[in-house]
Jmol script that loads the backbone (N, CA, C; Angstrom):
load data "model"
ATOM      1  N   MET A   1      95.848  23.306 100.463  1.00  0.00           N
ATOM      2  CA  MET A   1      95.307  24.052 101.588  1.00  0.00           C
ATOM      3  C   MET A   1      95.678  25.480 101.358  1.00  0.00           C
ATOM      4  N   ASN A   2      94.697  26.399 101.638  1.00  0.00           N
ATOM      5  CA  ASN A   2      94.960  27.958 101.504  1.00  0.00           C
ATOM      6  C   ASN A   2      96.094  28.327 102.278  1.00  0.00           C
ATOM      7  N   ALA A   3      97.090  29.011 101.650  1.00  0.00           N
ATOM      8  CA  ALA A   3      98.318  29.423 102.305  1.00  0.00           C
ATOM      9  C   ALA A   3      98.072  30.299 103.607  1.00  0.00           C
ATOM     10  N   LYS A   4      97.185  31.126 103.481  1.00  0.00           N
ATOM     11  CA  LYS A   4      96.834  32.047 104.674  1.00  0.00           C
ATOM     12  C   LYS A   4      96.458  31.296 105.877  1.00  0.00           C
ATOM     13  N   ILE A   5      95.585  30.283 105.569  1.00  0.00           N
ATOM     14  CA  ILE A   5      94.964  29.504 106.724  1.00  0.00           C
ATOM     15  C   ILE A   5      96.046  28.628 107.276  1.00  0.00           C
ATOM     16  N   LYS A   6      96.901  28.067 106.380  1.00  0.00           N
ATOM     17  CA  LYS A   6      98.040  27.275 106.792  1.00  0.00           C
ATOM     18  C   LYS A   6      98.951  28.063 107.666  1.00  0.00           C
ATOM     19  N   THR A   7      99.284  29.238 107.310  1.00  0.00           N
ATOM     20  CA  THR A   7     100.279  30.178 108.098  1.00  0.00           C
ATOM     21  C   THR A   7      99.634  30.426 109.410  1.00  0.00           C
ATOM     22  N   ARG A   8      98.266  30.776 109.423  1.00  0.00           N
ATOM     23  CA  ARG A   8      97.653  31.120 110.742  1.00  0.00           C
ATOM     24  C   ARG A   8      97.668  29.903 111.685  1.00  0.00           C
ATOM     25  N   TRP A   9      97.435  28.658 111.073  1.00  0.00           N
ATOM     26  CA  TRP A   9      97.449  27.485 111.901  1.00  0.00           C
ATOM     27  C   TRP A   9      98.788  27.238 112.519  1.00  0.00           C
ATOM     28  N   ILE A  10      99.804  27.370 111.674  1.00  0.00           N
ATOM     29  CA  ILE A  10     101.117  27.031 112.226  1.00  0.00           C
ATOM     30  C   ILE A  10     101.468  28.067 113.294  1.00  0.00           C
ATOM     31  N   GLU A  11     101.190  29.316 113.111  1.00  0.00           N
ATOM     32  CA  GLU A  11     101.446  30.365 114.107  1.00  0.00           C
ATOM     33  C   GLU A  11     100.675  30.034 115.375  1.00  0.00           C
ATOM     34  N   ALA A  12      99.375  29.637 115.257  1.00  0.00           N
ATOM     35  CA  ALA A  12      98.548  29.307 116.457  1.00  0.00           C
ATOM     36  C   ALA A  12      99.198  28.046 117.177  1.00  0.00           C
ATOM     37  N   LEU A  13      99.621  27.047 116.446  1.00  0.00           N
ATOM     38  CA  LEU A  13     100.209  25.918 117.118  1.00  0.00           C
ATOM     39  C   LEU A  13     101.528  26.316 117.835  1.00  0.00           C
ATOM     40  N   ARG A  14     102.292  27.166 117.284  1.00  0.00           N
ATOM     41  CA  ARG A  14     103.504  27.573 117.961  1.00  0.00           C
ATOM     42  C   ARG A  14     103.365  28.678 118.984  1.00  0.00           C
ATOM     43  N   SER A  15     102.229  29.306 119.066  1.00  0.00           N
ATOM     44  CA  SER A  15     102.063  30.515 119.870  1.00  0.00           C
ATOM     45  C   SER A  15     102.126  30.275 121.431  1.00  0.00           C
ATOM     46  N   GLY A  16     101.779  29.135 121.745  1.00  0.00           N
ATOM     47  CA  GLY A  16     101.713  28.886 123.311  1.00  0.00           C
ATOM     48  C   GLY A  16     100.282  29.329 123.891  1.00  0.00           C
ATOM     49  N   ARG A  17      99.457  29.786 123.061  1.00  0.00           N
ATOM     50  CA  ARG A  17      98.129  30.154 123.463  1.00  0.00           C
ATOM     51  C   ARG A  17      97.108  28.943 123.706  1.00  0.00           C
ATOM     52  N   TYR A  18      97.496  27.838 123.117  1.00  0.00           N
ATOM     53  CA  TYR A  18      96.690  26.681 123.072  1.00  0.00           C
ATOM     54  C   TYR A  18      97.356  25.493 123.913  1.00  0.00           C
ATOM     55  N   GLU A  19      96.624  24.979 124.966  1.00  0.00           N
ATOM     56  CA  GLU A  19      97.091  23.780 125.711  1.00  0.00           C
ATOM     57  C   GLU A  19      96.654  22.479 124.751  1.00  0.00           C
ATOM     58  N   GLN A  20      97.543  21.526 124.921  1.00  0.00           N
ATOM     59  CA  GLN A  20      97.262  20.481 123.974  1.00  0.00           C
ATOM     60  C   GLN A  20      96.589  19.270 124.748  1.00  0.00           C
ATOM     61  N   THR A  21      95.623  18.697 124.063  1.00  0.00           N
ATOM     62  CA  THR A  21      94.887  17.408 124.614  1.00  0.00           C
ATOM     63  C   THR A  21      94.891  16.440 123.658  1.00  0.00           C
ATOM     64  N   VAL A  22      94.428  15.175 123.840  1.00  0.00           N
ATOM     65  CA  VAL A  22      94.255  14.164 123.008  1.00  0.00           C
ATOM     66  C   VAL A  22      92.744  13.632 122.985  1.00  0.00           C
ATOM     67  N   GLY A  23      92.403  12.989 121.872  1.00  0.00           N
ATOM     68  CA  GLY A  23      91.181  12.321 121.801  1.00  0.00           C
ATOM     69  C   GLY A  23      89.925  13.115 121.520  1.00  0.00           C
ATOM     70  N   LEU A  24      90.147  14.441 121.501  1.00  0.00           N
ATOM     71  CA  LEU A  24      88.935  15.389 121.252  1.00  0.00           C
ATOM     72  C   LEU A  24      89.472  16.600 120.511  1.00  0.00           C
ATOM     73  N   LEU A  25      88.713  17.188 119.722  1.00  0.00           N
ATOM     74  CA  LEU A  25      88.959  18.459 119.075  1.00  0.00           C
ATOM     75  C   LEU A  25      89.305  19.501 120.199  1.00  0.00           C
ATOM     76  N   ARG A  26      88.355  19.548 121.069  1.00  0.00           N
ATOM     77  CA  ARG A  26      88.494  20.508 122.202  1.00  0.00           C
ATOM     78  C   ARG A  26      87.993  19.920 123.435  1.00  0.00           C
ATOM     79  N   GLY A  27      88.838  19.770 124.513  1.00  0.00           N
ATOM     80  CA  GLY A  27      88.401  19.214 125.749  1.00  0.00           C
ATOM     81  C   GLY A  27      88.369  20.311 126.917  1.00  0.00           C
ATOM     82  N   ARG A  28      88.119  19.899 127.984  1.00  0.00           N
ATOM     83  CA  ARG A  28      88.114  20.750 129.147  1.00  0.00           C
ATOM     84  C   ARG A  28      89.381  21.476 129.301  1.00  0.00           C
ATOM     85  N   TYR A  29      90.547  20.913 128.958  1.00  0.00           N
ATOM     86  CA  TYR A  29      91.769  21.556 129.324  1.00  0.00           C
ATOM     87  C   TYR A  29      92.613  21.914 128.037  1.00  0.00           C
ATOM     88  N   GLY A  30      92.029  21.680 126.853  1.00  0.00           N
ATOM     89  CA  GLY A  30      92.933  22.066 125.724  1.00  0.00           C
ATOM     90  C   GLY A  30      92.283  21.633 124.363  1.00  0.00           C
ATOM     91  N   PHE A  31      93.086  21.680 123.354  1.00  0.00           N
ATOM     92  CA  PHE A  31      92.767  21.384 122.024  1.00  0.00           C
ATOM     93  C   PHE A  31      93.683  20.308 121.441  1.00  0.00           C
ATOM     94  N   CYS A  32      93.234  19.570 120.479  1.00  0.00           N
ATOM     95  CA  CYS A  32      94.165  18.797 119.674  1.00  0.00           C
ATOM     96  C   CYS A  32      94.593  19.676 118.422  1.00  0.00           C
ATOM     97  N   ALA A  33      95.599  19.310 117.608  1.00  0.00           N
ATOM     98  CA  ALA A  33      96.040  20.195 116.585  1.00  0.00           C
ATOM     99  C   ALA A  33      94.953  20.464 115.662  1.00  0.00           C
ATOM    100  N   LEU A  34      94.061  19.427 115.384  1.00  0.00           N
ATOM    101  CA  LEU A  34      92.948  19.736 114.441  1.00  0.00           C
ATOM    102  C   LEU A  34      91.937  20.746 115.049  1.00  0.00           C
ATOM    103  N   GLY A  35      91.785  20.576 116.302  1.00  0.00           N
ATOM    104  CA  GLY A  35      90.831  21.497 117.055  1.00  0.00           C
ATOM    105  C   GLY A  35      91.420  22.938 116.970  1.00  0.00           C
ATOM    106  N   VAL A  36      92.652  23.166 116.966  1.00  0.00           N
ATOM    107  CA  VAL A  36      93.196  24.452 116.763  1.00  0.00           C
ATOM    108  C   VAL A  36      92.852  25.049 115.465  1.00  0.00           C
ATOM    109  N   LEU A  37      92.960  24.226 114.500  1.00  0.00           N
ATOM    110  CA  LEU A  37      92.637  24.690 113.082  1.00  0.00           C
ATOM    111  C   LEU A  37      91.077  24.991 113.038  1.00  0.00           C
ATOM    112  N   CYS A  38      90.259  24.226 113.662  1.00  0.00           N
ATOM    113  CA  CYS A  38      88.790  24.524 113.703  1.00  0.00           C
ATOM    114  C   CYS A  38      88.646  25.845 114.336  1.00  0.00           C
ATOM    115  N   ASP A  39      89.403  26.086 115.430  1.00  0.00           N
ATOM    116  CA  ASP A  39      89.229  27.316 116.241  1.00  0.00           C
ATOM    117  C   ASP A  39      89.637  28.587 115.462  1.00  0.00           C
ATOM    118  N   ILE A  40      90.679  28.512 114.759  1.00  0.00           N
ATOM    119  CA  ILE A  40      91.051  29.653 114.087  1.00  0.00           C
ATOM    120  C   ILE A  40      90.647  29.938 112.695  1.00  0.00           C
ATOM    121  N   ALA A  41      89.982  28.923 112.111  1.00  0.00           N
ATOM    122  CA  ALA A  41      89.603  29.041 110.667  1.00  0.00           C
ATOM    123  C   ALA A  41      88.371  29.967 110.471  1.00  0.00           C
ATOM    124  N   PRO A  42      88.329  30.680 109.435  1.00  0.00           N
ATOM    125  CA  PRO A  42      87.201  31.527 109.082  1.00  0.00           C
ATOM    126  C   PRO A  42      85.988  30.609 108.757  1.00  0.00           C
ATOM    127  N   GLY A  43      84.761  31.092 108.871  1.00  0.00           N
ATOM    128  CA  GLY A  43      83.716  30.365 108.368  1.00  0.00           C
ATOM    129  C   GLY A  43      82.572  30.351 109.469  1.00  0.00           C
ATOM    130  N   SER A  44      81.576  29.599 109.066  1.00  0.00           N
ATOM    131  CA  SER A  44      80.383  29.448 109.980  1.00  0.00           C
ATOM    132  C   SER A  44      80.539  28.358 110.871  1.00  0.00           C
ATOM    133  N   HIS A  45      81.051  28.474 111.989  1.00  0.00           N
ATOM    134  CA  HIS A  45      81.226  27.412 113.008  1.00  0.00           C
ATOM    135  C   HIS A  45      81.347  28.057 114.405  1.00  0.00           C
ATOM    136  N   TYR A  46      81.135  27.250 115.354  1.00  0.00           N
ATOM    137  CA  TYR A  46      81.272  27.597 116.753  1.00  0.00           C
ATOM    138  C   TYR A  46      81.360  26.327 117.684  1.00  0.00           C
ATOM    139  N   TRP A  47      81.763  26.652 118.895  1.00  0.00           N
ATOM    140  CA  TRP A  47      81.892  25.648 119.968  1.00  0.00           C
ATOM    141  C   TRP A  47      80.660  25.668 120.856  1.00  0.00           C
ATOM    142  N   GLU A  48      80.175  24.544 121.205  1.00  0.00           N
ATOM    143  CA  GLU A  48      79.010  24.312 122.087  1.00  0.00           C
ATOM    144  C   GLU A  48      79.482  23.454 123.287  1.00  0.00           C
ATOM    145  N   LYS A  49      79.279  23.957 124.538  1.00  0.00           N
ATOM    146  CA  LYS A  49      79.711  23.245 125.732  1.00  0.00           C
ATOM    147  C   LYS A  49      79.030  21.963 125.742  1.00  0.00           C
ATOM    148  N   GLY A  50      79.716  20.870 125.882  1.00  0.00           N
ATOM    149  CA  GLY A  50      79.121  19.499 125.847  1.00  0.00           C
ATOM    150  C   GLY A  50      79.092  18.941 127.253  1.00  0.00           C
ATOM    151  N   TYR A  51      78.782  17.632 127.323  1.00  0.00           N
ATOM    152  CA  TYR A  51      78.698  16.851 128.515  1.00  0.00           C
ATOM    153  C   TYR A  51      80.051  16.818 129.245  1.00  0.00           C
ATOM    154  N   GLY A  52      80.020  16.938 130.520  1.00  0.00           N
ATOM    155  CA  GLY A  52      81.344  16.792 131.289  1.00  0.00           C
ATOM    156  C   GLY A  52      82.365  17.893 131.133  1.00  0.00           C
ATOM    157  N   GLY A  53      82.040  19.043 130.541  1.00  0.00           N
ATOM    158  CA  GLY A  53      82.957  20.126 130.340  1.00  0.00           C
ATOM    159  C   GLY A  53      83.676  20.102 129.041  1.00  0.00           C
ATOM    160  N   ASP A  54      83.532  19.040 128.240  1.00  0.00           N
ATOM    161  CA  ASP A  54      84.205  19.082 127.005  1.00  0.00           C
ATOM    162  C   ASP A  54      83.294  19.943 125.940  1.00  0.00           C
ATOM    163  N   TRP A  55      83.887  20.152 124.783  1.00  0.00           N
ATOM    164  CA  TRP A  55      83.211  21.051 123.848  1.00  0.00           C
ATOM    165  C   TRP A  55      82.820  20.274 122.585  1.00  0.00           C
ATOM    166  N   ASN A  56      81.792  20.579 121.888  1.00  0.00           N
ATOM    167  CA  ASN A  56      81.389  20.046 120.581  1.00  0.00           C
ATOM    168  C   ASN A  56      81.514  21.117 119.502  1.00  0.00           C
ATOM    169  N   PHE A  57      82.048  20.633 118.368  1.00  0.00           N
ATOM    170  CA  PHE A  57      82.306  21.562 117.245  1.00  0.00           C
ATOM    171  C   PHE A  57      81.059  21.538 116.422  1.00  0.00           C
ATOM    172  N   MET A  58      80.568  22.684 116.140  1.00  0.00           N
ATOM    173  CA  MET A  58      79.315  22.805 115.249  1.00  0.00           C
ATOM    174  C   MET A  58      79.626  23.605 114.136  1.00  0.00           C
ATOM    175  N   SER A  59      79.158  23.130 112.915  1.00  0.00           N
ATOM    176  CA  SER A  59      79.431  23.896 111.692  1.00  0.00           C
ATOM    177  C   SER A  59      78.287  23.654 110.755  1.00  0.00           C
ATOM    178  N   ALA A  60      78.070  24.536 109.757  1.00  0.00           N
ATOM    179  CA  ALA A  60      77.068  24.371 108.731  1.00  0.00           C
ATOM    180  C   ALA A  60      77.532  23.210 107.771  1.00  0.00           C
ATOM    181  N   ALA A  61      78.901  22.879 107.864  1.00  0.00           N
ATOM    182  CA  ALA A  61      79.352  21.720 106.944  1.00  0.00           C
ATOM    183  C   ALA A  61      79.134  20.330 107.497  1.00  0.00           C
ATOM    184  N   SER A  62      78.146  20.244 108.588  1.00  0.00           N
ATOM    185  CA  SER A  62      77.789  19.116 109.212  1.00  0.00           C
ATOM    186  C   SER A  62      78.917  18.214 109.641  1.00  0.00           C
ATOM    187  N   GLY A  63      79.768  18.770 110.505  1.00  0.00           N
ATOM    188  CA  GLY A  63      80.810  17.957 111.172  1.00  0.00           C
ATOM    189  C   GLY A  63      82.187  18.458 110.951  1.00  0.00           C
ATOM    190  N   SER A  64      83.030  18.137 111.746  1.00  0.00           N
ATOM    191  CA  SER A  64      84.376  18.647 111.680  1.00  0.00           C
ATOM    192  C   SER A  64      85.248  18.106 110.525  1.00  0.00           C
ATOM    193  N   ARG A  65      85.066  16.913 110.138  1.00  0.00           N
ATOM    194  CA  ARG A  65      85.691  16.350 108.995  1.00  0.00           C
ATOM    195  C   ARG A  65      85.438  17.116 107.678  1.00  0.00           C
ATOM    196  N   MET A  66      84.107  17.338 107.526  1.00  0.00           N
ATOM    197  CA  MET A  66      83.618  18.149 106.278  1.00  0.00           C
ATOM    198  C   MET A  66      84.155  19.510 106.372  1.00  0.00           C
ATOM    199  N   PHE A  67      84.192  20.138 107.568  1.00  0.00           N
ATOM    200  CA  PHE A  67      84.623  21.472 107.715  1.00  0.00           C
ATOM    201  C   PHE A  67      86.105  21.549 107.389  1.00  0.00           C
ATOM    202  N   LEU A  68      86.804  20.660 107.899  1.00  0.00           N
ATOM    203  CA  LEU A  68      88.304  20.587 107.702  1.00  0.00           C
ATOM    204  C   LEU A  68      88.602  20.343 106.103  1.00  0.00           C
ATOM    205  N   ALA A  69      87.762  19.423 105.603  1.00  0.00           N
ATOM    206  CA  ALA A  69      87.963  19.161 104.117  1.00  0.00           C
ATOM    207  C   ALA A  69      87.694  20.408 103.282  1.00  0.00           C
ATOM    208  N   GLY A  70      86.681  21.181 103.710  1.00  0.00           N
ATOM    209  CA  GLY A  70      86.406  22.503 103.075  1.00  0.00           C
ATOM    210  C   GLY A  70      87.467  23.479 103.131  1.00  0.00           C
ATOM    211  N   LEU A  71      88.423  23.234 104.122  1.00  0.00           N
ATOM    212  CA  LEU A  71      89.581  24.151 104.357  1.00  0.00           C
ATOM    213  C   LEU A  71      90.794  23.660 103.441  1.00  0.00           C
ATOM    214  N   GLY A  72      90.542  22.570 102.855  1.00  0.00           N
ATOM    215  CA  GLY A  72      91.588  22.051 101.988  1.00  0.00           C
ATOM    216  C   GLY A  72      92.432  20.930 102.612  1.00  0.00           C
ATOM    217  N   LEU A  73      92.050  20.393 103.671  1.00  0.00           N
ATOM    218  CA  LEU A  73      92.747  19.292 104.419  1.00  0.00           C
ATOM    219  C   LEU A  73      92.063  18.009 104.135  1.00  0.00           C
ATOM    220  N   THR A  74      92.758  17.220 103.334  1.00  0.00           N
ATOM    221  CA  THR A  74      92.247  15.928 102.910  1.00  0.00           C
ATOM    222  C   THR A  74      91.941  14.980 104.155  1.00  0.00           C
ATOM    223  N   LEU A  75      91.053  13.963 103.951  1.00  0.00           N
ATOM    224  CA  LEU A  75      90.822  12.974 105.030  1.00  0.00           C
ATOM    225  C   LEU A  75      92.154  12.385 105.487  1.00  0.00           C
ATOM    226  N   ASN A  76      93.021  11.980 104.455  1.00  0.00           N
ATOM    227  CA  ASN A  76      94.211  11.331 104.781  1.00  0.00           C
ATOM    228  C   ASN A  76      95.059  12.281 105.632  1.00  0.00           C
ATOM    229  N   GLU A  77      95.127  13.495 105.256  1.00  0.00           N
ATOM    230  CA  GLU A  77      95.942  14.531 106.115  1.00  0.00           C
ATOM    231  C   GLU A  77      95.344  14.651 107.488  1.00  0.00           C
ATOM    232  N   GLN A  78      94.051  14.595 107.649  1.00  0.00           N
ATOM    233  CA  GLN A  78      93.337  14.698 108.893  1.00  0.00           C
ATOM    234  C   GLN A  78      93.796  13.526 109.748  1.00  0.00           C
ATOM    235  N   GLU A  79      93.805  12.339 109.182  1.00  0.00           N
ATOM    236  CA  GLU A  79      94.112  11.178 109.848  1.00  0.00           C
ATOM    237  C   GLU A  79      95.601  11.241 110.311  1.00  0.00           C
ATOM    238  N   ILE A  80      96.450  11.671 109.513  1.00  0.00           N
ATOM    239  CA  ILE A  80      97.931  11.662 109.832  1.00  0.00           C
ATOM    240  C   ILE A  80      98.129  12.663 111.035  1.00  0.00           C
ATOM    241  N   ILE A  81      97.567  13.870 110.895  1.00  0.00           N
ATOM    242  CA  ILE A  81      97.778  14.834 112.022  1.00  0.00           C
ATOM    243  C   ILE A  81      97.090  14.419 113.274  1.00  0.00           C
ATOM    244  N   GLY A  82      95.963  13.717 113.128  1.00  0.00           N
ATOM    245  CA  GLY A  82      95.197  13.210 114.346  1.00  0.00           C
ATOM    246  C   GLY A  82      95.998  12.188 115.070  1.00  0.00           C
ATOM    247  N   ARG A  83      96.625  11.229 114.290  1.00  0.00           N
ATOM    248  CA  ARG A  83      97.536  10.270 114.792  1.00  0.00           C
ATOM    249  C   ARG A  83      98.797  10.832 115.522  1.00  0.00           C
ATOM    250  N   MET A  84      99.337  11.873 114.777  1.00  0.00           N
ATOM    251  CA  MET A  84     100.491  12.529 115.420  1.00  0.00           C
ATOM    252  C   MET A  84     100.165  13.124 116.752  1.00  0.00           C
ATOM    253  N   ASN A  85      99.030  13.732 116.814  1.00  0.00           N
ATOM    254  CA  ASN A  85      98.597  14.407 118.052  1.00  0.00           C
ATOM    255  C   ASN A  85      98.222  13.336 119.101  1.00  0.00           C
ATOM    256  N   ASP A  86      97.362  12.386 118.771  1.00  0.00           N
ATOM    257  CA  ASP A  86      96.779  11.394 119.715  1.00  0.00           C
ATOM    258  C   ASP A  86      97.641  10.299 120.025  1.00  0.00           C
ATOM    259  N   ASN A  87      98.087   9.592 119.029  1.00  0.00           N
ATOM    260  CA  ASN A  87      98.829   8.370 119.201  1.00  0.00           C
ATOM    261  C   ASN A  87     100.301   8.609 119.507  1.00  0.00           C
ATOM    262  N   ASP A  88     100.943   9.391 118.728  1.00  0.00           N
ATOM    263  CA  ASP A  88     102.309   9.696 118.844  1.00  0.00           C
ATOM    264  C   ASP A  88     102.616  10.722 119.940  1.00  0.00           C
ATOM    265  N   ARG A  89     101.643  11.418 120.369  1.00  0.00           N
ATOM    266  CA  ARG A  89     101.802  12.543 121.351  1.00  0.00           C
ATOM    267  C   ARG A  89     102.824  13.545 120.967  1.00  0.00           C
ATOM    268  N   ALA A  90     102.869  13.780 119.513  1.00  0.00           N
ATOM    269  CA  ALA A  90     103.862  14.881 119.116  1.00  0.00           C
ATOM    270  C   ALA A  90     103.404  16.219 119.683  1.00  0.00           C
ATOM    271  N   SER A  91     104.346  17.061 119.915  1.00  0.00           N
ATOM    272  CA  SER A  91     104.054  18.303 120.404  1.00  0.00           C
ATOM    273  C   SER A  91     103.391  19.263 119.252  1.00  0.00           C
ATOM    274  N   PHE A  92     102.791  20.275 119.745  1.00  0.00           N
ATOM    275  CA  PHE A  92     102.272  21.222 118.690  1.00  0.00           C
ATOM    276  C   PHE A  92     103.416  21.834 117.795  1.00  0.00           C
ATOM    277  N   HIS A  93     104.616  22.047 118.394  1.00  0.00           N
ATOM    278  CA  HIS A  93     105.707  22.534 117.569  1.00  0.00           C
ATOM    279  C   HIS A  93     106.174  21.504 116.542  1.00  0.00           C
ATOM    280  N   ALA A  94     106.195  20.151 116.958  1.00  0.00           N
ATOM    281  CA  ALA A  94     106.554  19.108 115.943  1.00  0.00           C
ATOM    282  C   ALA A  94     105.448  19.032 114.835  1.00  0.00           C
ATOM    283  N   ILE A  95     104.184  19.142 115.265  1.00  0.00           N
ATOM    284  CA  ILE A  95     103.062  19.062 114.311  1.00  0.00           C
ATOM    285  C   ILE A  95     103.155  20.247 113.371  1.00  0.00           C
ATOM    286  N   ALA A  96     103.501  21.538 113.861  1.00  0.00           N
ATOM    287  CA  ALA A  96     103.623  22.664 113.039  1.00  0.00           C
ATOM    288  C   ALA A  96     104.741  22.483 112.037  1.00  0.00           C
ATOM    289  N   ASP A  97     105.832  21.859 112.440  1.00  0.00           N
ATOM    290  CA  ASP A  97     106.867  21.607 111.485  1.00  0.00           C
ATOM    291  C   ASP A  97     106.516  20.745 110.384  1.00  0.00           C
ATOM    292  N   TYR A  98     105.766  19.721 110.741  1.00  0.00           N
ATOM    293  CA  TYR A  98     105.225  18.689 109.714  1.00  0.00           C
ATOM    294  C   TYR A  98     104.383  19.460 108.793  1.00  0.00           C
ATOM    295  N   ILE A  99     103.394  20.215 109.267  1.00  0.00           N
ATOM    296  CA  ILE A  99     102.520  20.897 108.358  1.00  0.00           C
ATOM    297  C   ILE A  99     103.245  21.968 107.449  1.00  0.00           C
ATOM    298  N   GLU A 100     104.195  22.610 107.974  1.00  0.00           N
ATOM    299  CA  GLU A 100     104.944  23.562 107.191  1.00  0.00           C
ATOM    300  C   GLU A 100     105.658  22.900 106.073  1.00  0.00           C
ATOM    301  N   VAL A 101     106.263  21.788 106.321  1.00  0.00           N
ATOM    302  CA  VAL A 101     106.995  21.022 105.228  1.00  0.00           C
ATOM    303  C   VAL A 101     106.192  20.156 104.374  1.00  0.00           C
ATOM    304  N   THR A 102     105.021  19.681 104.828  1.00  0.00           N
ATOM    305  CA  THR A 102     104.413  18.631 104.012  1.00  0.00           C
ATOM    306  C   THR A 102     103.131  19.134 103.296  1.00  0.00           C
ATOM    307  N   LEU A 103     102.379  20.038 103.968  1.00  0.00           N
ATOM    308  CA  LEU A 103     101.144  20.468 103.333  1.00  0.00           C
ATOM    309  C   LEU A 103     101.404  21.611 102.456  1.00  0.00           C
TER     310      LEU A 103
END
end "model"
wireframe off; spacefill off
backbone 0.3
color backbone group
Protein backbone atom coordinates (compact mmCIF):
# COMPACT_ATOMS: atom_id res chain seq x y z
CA MET A 1 0.00 0.00 0.00
CA ASN A 2 1.19 3.50 -0.83
CA ALA A 3 2.82 4.99 2.29
CA LYS A 4 1.16 8.42 1.88
CA ILE A 5 -2.31 6.91 1.56
CA LYS A 6 -1.65 4.62 4.52
CA THR A 7 -0.57 7.58 6.64
CA ARG A 8 -3.62 9.64 5.63
CA TRP A 9 -5.90 6.68 6.42
CA ILE A 10 -4.39 6.15 9.87
CA GLU A 11 -4.64 9.87 10.62
CA ALA A 12 -8.29 9.96 9.48
CA LEU A 13 -9.19 6.95 11.64
CA ARG A 14 -7.60 8.56 14.68
CA SER A 15 -8.86 12.09 13.99
CA GLY A 16 -12.31 11.83 15.55
CA ARG A 17 -13.83 13.35 12.38
CA TYR A 18 -15.49 10.06 11.41
CA GLU A 19 -18.25 8.31 13.34
CA GLN A 20 -18.00 4.52 13.13
CA THR A 21 -20.71 2.26 11.74
CA VAL A 22 -20.92 -1.41 10.78
CA GLY A 23 -22.18 -3.31 7.75
CA LEU A 24 -21.80 -0.45 5.26
CA LEU A 25 -18.94 1.58 3.86
CA ARG A 26 -20.96 4.67 4.71
CA GLY A 27 -24.28 4.75 6.46
CA ARG A 28 -26.59 7.45 7.66
CA TYR A 29 -24.58 7.92 10.82
CA GLY A 30 -21.02 7.05 9.97
CA PHE A 31 -18.37 5.08 8.10
CA CYS A 32 -16.67 1.73 8.50
CA ALA A 33 -12.86 1.70 8.45
CA LEU A 34 -12.81 0.78 4.74
CA GLY A 35 -15.34 3.53 4.02
CA VAL A 36 -12.97 6.04 5.62
CA LEU A 37 -10.25 4.90 3.21
CA CYS A 38 -12.65 5.26 0.27
CA ASP A 39 -13.54 8.75 1.49
CA ILE A 40 -10.00 10.08 1.84
CA ALA A 41 -8.33 8.33 -1.10
CA PRO A 42 -7.40 10.25 -4.22
CA GLY A 43 -8.98 9.18 -7.48
CA SER A 44 -12.16 9.16 -9.47
CA HIS A 45 -14.87 8.31 -6.96
CA TYR A 46 -17.82 9.82 -5.16
CA TRP A 47 -20.68 9.04 -2.77
CA GLU A 48 -24.26 8.90 -3.98
CA LYS A 49 -27.20 9.13 -1.59
CA GLY A 50 -28.93 5.76 -1.51
CA TYR A 51 -32.16 4.32 -0.25
CA GLY A 52 -33.04 5.03 3.37
CA GLY A 53 -30.36 7.66 3.91
CA ASP A 54 -27.36 5.38 3.42
CA TRP A 55 -24.71 6.10 0.80
CA ASN A 56 -23.43 4.16 -2.20
CA PHE A 57 -19.78 4.28 -3.22
CA MET A 58 -19.31 4.99 -6.91
CA SER A 59 -16.03 4.70 -8.78
CA ALA A 60 -14.64 4.18 -12.24
CA ALA A 61 -13.02 0.98 -10.88
CA SER A 62 -16.50 -0.62 -10.78
CA GLY A 63 -16.95 -1.12 -7.07
CA SER A 64 -15.31 -0.56 -3.75
CA ARG A 65 -13.31 -3.83 -3.69
CA MET A 66 -11.66 -3.01 -7.02
CA PHE A 67 -11.08 0.59 -5.94
CA LEU A 68 -9.45 -0.53 -2.67
CA ALA A 69 -7.35 -3.12 -4.51
CA GLY A 70 -6.16 -0.31 -6.78
CA LEU A 71 -4.94 1.50 -3.65
CA GLY A 72 -2.85 -1.56 -2.79
CA LEU A 73 -5.16 -3.18 -0.24
CA THR A 74 -5.44 -6.90 -1.05
CA LEU A 75 -8.77 -8.69 -0.84
CA ASN A 76 -7.49 -10.58 2.20
CA GLU A 77 -6.55 -7.31 3.93
CA GLN A 78 -9.97 -5.88 3.07
CA GLU A 79 -11.63 -8.93 4.64
CA ILE A 80 -9.55 -8.73 7.81
CA ILE A 81 -10.20 -5.02 8.33
CA GLY A 82 -13.88 -5.48 7.47
CA ARG A 83 -14.18 -8.24 10.09
CA MET A 84 -12.36 -6.13 12.67
CA ASN A 85 -14.80 -3.29 12.07
CA ASP A 86 -18.06 -5.25 11.68
CA ASN A 87 -17.68 -8.52 13.60
CA ASP A 88 -15.15 -7.64 16.30
CA ARG A 89 -16.42 -4.05 16.67
CA ALA A 90 -12.82 -2.89 17.06
CA SER A 91 -12.49 0.88 17.47
CA PHE A 92 -11.03 3.04 14.73
CA HIS A 93 -7.99 3.55 16.98
CA ALA A 94 -7.45 -0.23 17.29
CA ILE A 95 -7.87 -0.65 13.54
CA ALA A 96 -5.41 2.21 12.91
CA ASP A 97 -2.90 0.46 15.21
CA TYR A 98 -3.34 -2.77 13.22
CA ILE A 99 -2.88 -0.98 9.88
CA GLU A 100 0.21 0.85 11.15
CA VAL A 101 1.91 -2.36 12.28
CA THR A 102 0.67 -4.84 9.68
CA LEU A 103 0.32 -3.13 6.31
